[in-house]
N, C-alpha and C positions, 0 to 999 in steps of 0.2 A: 469489364475487361480486366484480366489479372495481369499485374506487372511483375515481372521477375525482379530479383535483387539487382542484376546488372542494369535492367531498365531504370530502376529508381536511382541508383548511383549515377547513371549517365545524365538523367534529368537534373539532378541536383548540381552536378558539375557544370553542365551547360547553363543553367540558370544563373549560377553565381558569376560566370564569365561573361554573360551578355548584359550584365547590369551596368549602366553607364554612371559609375561612381568611382571614387578613389579606391574603395575596397568593397567587397560584397560577400554575403554569406547566404546560402540557400539550404533550406530544411525541407525534405519531402518525407511525409509519413503516409503509408498505405496500410489501411486495416481491412482485414477480411474477418467477419464474425458470423457464427451460426449458433442458433439458440433453440433448444427444445424446452417448452414450458409445460408444466403439468399443475393441475388443481382439482380438487374433488376426486382424487384417485384416478385421473385419467389425463392423457396428453391432450392439450387443446390448442397449441400453437407451435409452429415450426417456421422460423424465419432466418434469413440470411442477408447480410449486408456487406457491400464493398465500397470503400471510399478512399480517395487519395487527396492529400492536401499539400500544396506547395507554398512556402513562405520565404520571402526574400528580404533580407536586411541590407540596406545600402548605407554606405558610410561616406560622408563628405566632411573632411576635416575631423571635427569632434561632434558632428551632427549625425544622427542616425534616423532612418525611416523604414518602416516595415509595410509590405503589401503581401496579400495572399491570394490564391486562386485554386480551384479544383480542375481547371482545364490545363492540359499539359502539352497542347500542340505548340509549335514554334511561335506563332502569332501571339498566343495567350501568355507564353513565357516572356516575350518581349514587352507586352502590355504591363504585366506584373512588375517586371524589372523597372520599367519607366515610372510606374506609379510609386514604387519604393524610393527611387531616387528623387522624385518630386516631393514626397513626404519628407525626406531628409533635408531638402532645400528649406523647408519651412519649419523644421525643428529647431529648438533652442540649442545653442552650444552647450556641451557638457565637458568641462575642462578635465574631469576625472575619468573620462573614457579612455581606456588604454589601447584601444585598437583591437582588431580581431586577433584571436590567438594563432600561433603557429602550430603546425602539426607535431604531435607527440607519438612516440612508439605505441602501437596499439595491437594487442594480441586478441584475435577474435576466434571463437570455437568454430570448428567445421560443423555444418548443420547436419543432423541425422534425418531420419524419415520425417516428412511433414505431418504433424499431428493433425492439422486442419484438414488435410485431404484424406487421412486414414480414419478419422473419427467423424464419419458423415452421419446423416439422418438416421440410417438403420441402427448404427452403433449408439447414438444418443438415445434413440427410442428404447433400445434393449437396457441401457443403464437406468433410464427413467422408470421403466417397468420394474426392475429389480429394487429400486428405491421404494416405489409405491407398494410393492407386495408386502413389505414389512409393516406398513401401517394398516393396510387393507385386511391382512390376516388377523389383526388385533382389534378390529373394529374402530380404527382411527382413520382420519382423512389427512392425506399428504398434499402439499403444494410445494413447488419449487422449480428449479431450472438445471439443465445441463447444457453448457455452453463451451465452445472452443473459439479461440481467437488467434489470428496470425497478424503480427505486426511487423512492418518493414520500415526501417528508418534509414535515411541517408542524409549526411550533412557534408557540405562542400564550401570552401571559401577561396578567395583569391590569393591567400597566402600559402596554399598547398594543402589544406585539410581536405581529406576525402575519405570518409568513414561510412560504411554501410553494413547493416546486419538485419537478419530476420529472426524473430523469436515467436514460439507458440506457447499458449497456455490453455489450460482446461480449468473450469470452475463448475462445481455442482453445489447446489443448496437444497435443503429439504426443511420444511416446517410441518411437524406432525401435530395434529390437533384432535382433541377428544371432548368428552362431556366435562362439565364442571370446570370450564376454562382451562383444561389440560393443554399443554403445548410443550414441544421439545424441538430442538434445533440441531442440524448437523451441516457441515459444509467441508468441501475439498477444494484446494487450489494447488496447481502444480504445473510444471513444464511438460509433463507427459502423464501417461496412465499407469505408471508402475506402482504408485501407491493408492490408486483409486479403486476402492472396493465398494461398488454401489449397494450391495445388500447390507454390508457392514454399516455403511453410512445411514441407510434407511433404519436399520435395526437400532442404532445409537439414538436417532431422533425419536423413534417410536418408544423406546424404553424410558427416555426422559419424560415424554408425554404421559405415559402410563403412571409414572411415579409422581407427576405434578398435579394430578387431579385433586379437587377439593382442597386447594391450598388455603393456609390460615395466615393469620396476622403475626407480625413481629413488632415489638415496640422499638421506636427510634432509639439509636445509640451507637456506640463504637464497638465493633465486633471484629474478632479474628476472622479472616476470610480465606478460603481457597479460591482463587481466580482460575478459571480454565483458560487455555491459550487465546481464544478469541477475545476474551475480556482484557487480558494483558495486552493484546495487540492494539486494542483501542487506546489504552494508556500510552503506549509507545508512539502510536500515530500522532497523538496530540503533543507529546514531547518533541517529535520531529518538526511538526508544523509551527509550534509556538517558540521553540527554543533552540533547535539545532540548525537554523538557517542563518547565513551571514548577514542577511538584510536585517532581521530582527535583532541580531548582535550589533550591527552598526547603528541601528536606531535606539539602542538602549532598552529594548523591550523584551530581551532574552534573559532567562535565568542564568546563562553563561556569563553575562556581564559581571566582571569583577571576581568570577569564580573559577576561571581556568587554572588548573593546577591544585584545586582544593576539593575536599570530599563534598559531594552534593547529595549522594545516596549511599546505601549499604555497601561496604567493600566487596560483597559478593556480586554486585551487579556490574556487568560490563555490557555496553551497547555499541554497536558498530553500524555503519552502512557499508554494505558489501554486495554489489551487483554482480561480482564474479564468483559468489558462493555457488556450490553445486546444488544447494538447497533452495535457491530462489529463482525467480523468473525475470525476464526484461532484457533491455539492451544494455550493452557493456560500455557505452560512451554516452556523453551528455549531448544536448542540443547545440553545442559548439564544436562537436567532433572531438572532445578531449576525453582520454581514457578514464573510466572509473577504476577505483581500487578500494581495497578494504580500508575504511577510514574510521578511526577510533573517535567515538563521541564521548563516552564515559568508559574509563578503564579502571577496574578495581574500586569503583565508587568515585573516582576522581574525574572531574570534568576536563576533557582533552581539547574541546574547541568545536566550532561550527563547520559546516560544509560550505564551500565556496564555488564561485565561477570565476571567469577571467576578471570581470569588472570588480567584484568585491575582494578577490584576492589582491588585486593591485591597490584598492582603496585601503584595505586593512593591513597590507603587508604580510599576508598569509600565503601559503602554497595553494595553488588552484587544485581543488579535490575532484573537479570534473562533475559538477552538479548543476550546470546551467539548464534552465527550462527554456522553451521557445521564446524568443523575443517578440514584442515586449510582454513582461508579465509583472503583476503587482506583488509577487511573493518573493522574488529573488530566488537564489538557489535553495533547494530543499532535499532532504534524503528521501529516496524512493525505494530502497531495499534495506530497511532497518532489520536488525536482529539483535536478540539478547542471547547471551551465552547460556548454554544448558547447565543445569546442576546435576545432582546425583540422587534425586528423590522421586519416587513415584507418587502419582495423585493419591493412590490408595494409602500410602504411608503418610502423606500430608493429612489426609482425613483422619487417620488413626491417631494422630498426635494431638487433635483438638478436642478439648473438653466441651466447649460450647462456641459455636461459630456459624458461619454461613458459606455455602458453596454457590458460586455464580457461574452459570454457563456462559453468558455473554451480556454485554451492555447494549443499551438502545438509546438513541436520541441524546447523545452526549454534547454538552456545550461548555463553554469557558466562562467562569466567573472571574478569574484573576490570571492574566497570561504570565505575568512575571513569576508568580509562585506555582503556576500550572495547576490552579484549583479548578476542578471539573465538576459538573453536575450532570446527572442523567438518571437512567432507570435500568434495572435488571430485567431480563426477559428470557422466556422459554427454558426454564429450568433452574429454579432457585430453591435451595433446600437448607434446612437446618442440619448442623452437625452437632450431634450430642453424644458424649462418651465415646468418641472416636468412630461414630458411624453416621451415615446420612440417614435422617429420620424423616420428619414431616416436610411436605412441600410449603413453600412460603409465597404469598402473593407478591407480585412484583414490587420492588422497593425502589424509592428514590434516594440518590446519594448526592452528598456534596463532599469532595475529598480533594486535598492537595496531593497531586501525583508524586512530587518529590518527597513529601512527608511520609507517604505510604511506603514508597521504595527505600526509605531510610530505616524501616523496621521490617526487614525480611527474615523469615524463619526458615524458609526452605525454597529451592528452586527445582523445577521438574527436569527430569533427565530427558524427557521426549519433547521435541519441539514440533509445532504445527505452522505451516505456511498459511497466512490469512491475507486477504486483500483481493483487489480486482483492478482491471484496467490500468496496468502498468505500475501500480504501487503495491508493494508486498512487504509484509512484516513476518519474520520467522520468530515465534515466541514460545517460550515455555509456560507451564502452569507456575503460579506463584502461591506460596503461603505467607500471608502478611499478617502482622500482629494487630494492626488496627485498620478498620475502613468504616467510615461514618455514614450511617443510614439515617435519613431525616424523616422518613415517613413511607406509607403505602401509596402505590399508584393505582391500584384497582384489585 
C-alpha cells in the first residue's frame, strides 16, 4: 500500500502525541524502490519494494527510550508508544540530554512530477538496453543496474515539530568487461533524468574497458595522480564519517580537534554539507525535524567545524546544524550531502600537465588505518592508466594504496570544473576531479 505525504505526516504526528511520556518524537520513513538489473548483456531481474518504518522516542525526565514498528494501525501505534515509554523507564539518566528541539523555520520545495511513477519498468529497461548496446557492439560484456527510489520522511514531536518531505532519486551503474582482465566503470546519480544519458554512460564504461586490456605492472611509490570524481567522493566520504561529525569531535577522535580556524588542507579546497543544493538529492531536514542548511566544514583550506544535532550542539556549545540521525545511533550526527567546490580545470588539461603519473577512475574496498590523520588504504579499480608526457598511455593493473587524505589534499595542483554526484541510499557527494601532487601506491592487487 502506498502512503501519501499527508498520510506519513499524520501518522508521525499521531504517534508522537499518543506516547505516554513527558515528551515524545516520532519518525516515519516510507521507501519505494524499483530496480532493473542486467548482466551478460541482458536484463535478468526486475524487482520493486515498498516498506514503511515508524520509530518513537519517548522522554521521561532525562531518560529516553526508542521502539519501532512497521505496522501503522492505531493499535500498533499505541503498542509501539507504550514500548518506547517502557524502554525510557529502564534507561539510565543522561544529565546532558537537552530535551527535544523546538520547531524552526523550514522551507521545503514544491514537489515536481514523481520520478518513481514516471520511470517505470519499460523506461528502466530501455535505459538498460541503451547502456548494454555500447558494450555488446564492441565485443564486451556489461553488468549493472538502473534503479529509482522514492523516500518519504516525516518527523513530529510534542514540542510542535512537524516536518515532512518526499524525494526521488535515480541511480544507474555499469561495469563493462572484456578479455585480458579489461574493465571499465560508469555511474549516474541524480534527482531526475535530466542529466541521465544511458548510451553515453555505457559508452564511457566500454571505452575504459577497451583501453584497460592487457594492463601492466607499476612499481610502488609516490605518484602524481588525477582522481576522477568517484575516487574523490570516496575520500570525502571518509572525511565526513571520520572527522566532520560532532561525536568524533567530542570524543577527541576527529582531525578537527584543536584545528578549527587553522589550515588543514590546500587553500583551494572548500568542503560543505549542503542538502539544499540544486545539485544534490535527499531530505532537507534531519531526523529531529530541524532544517538543514549550507554548513561549512572546510573553507579556503581552513577547518570550520563539525556538523551537529541538538544533543551535541548543547554538549559542545555549538549551533545545531540539523544533522541528527534516527535515535539511537552509534555515530552521532554526520554529513549526508557533502560537496567540494569546483575549480576551473578540465580533466584533459590536468592530464596534459602531468609528465608522469597515474589516472584513477575509482577506488574499491577502502578502509581506515589512522582515523585521526584520515589515513586510508584500498585499491584502484575499473580503469587505472599511466599518464606519460601529458597523455593517457598504458593501462595499469589495479594498485593498492595507503595514503593520508589530509596530506594528499594539502598538495593540490588543480581542481576540476565539472562535478559529479556520487552515492546512493540517501547519502550523496558532489565531487570534482582532482590533480594531486602525491599519492602513495604500495603494490599491485592483481
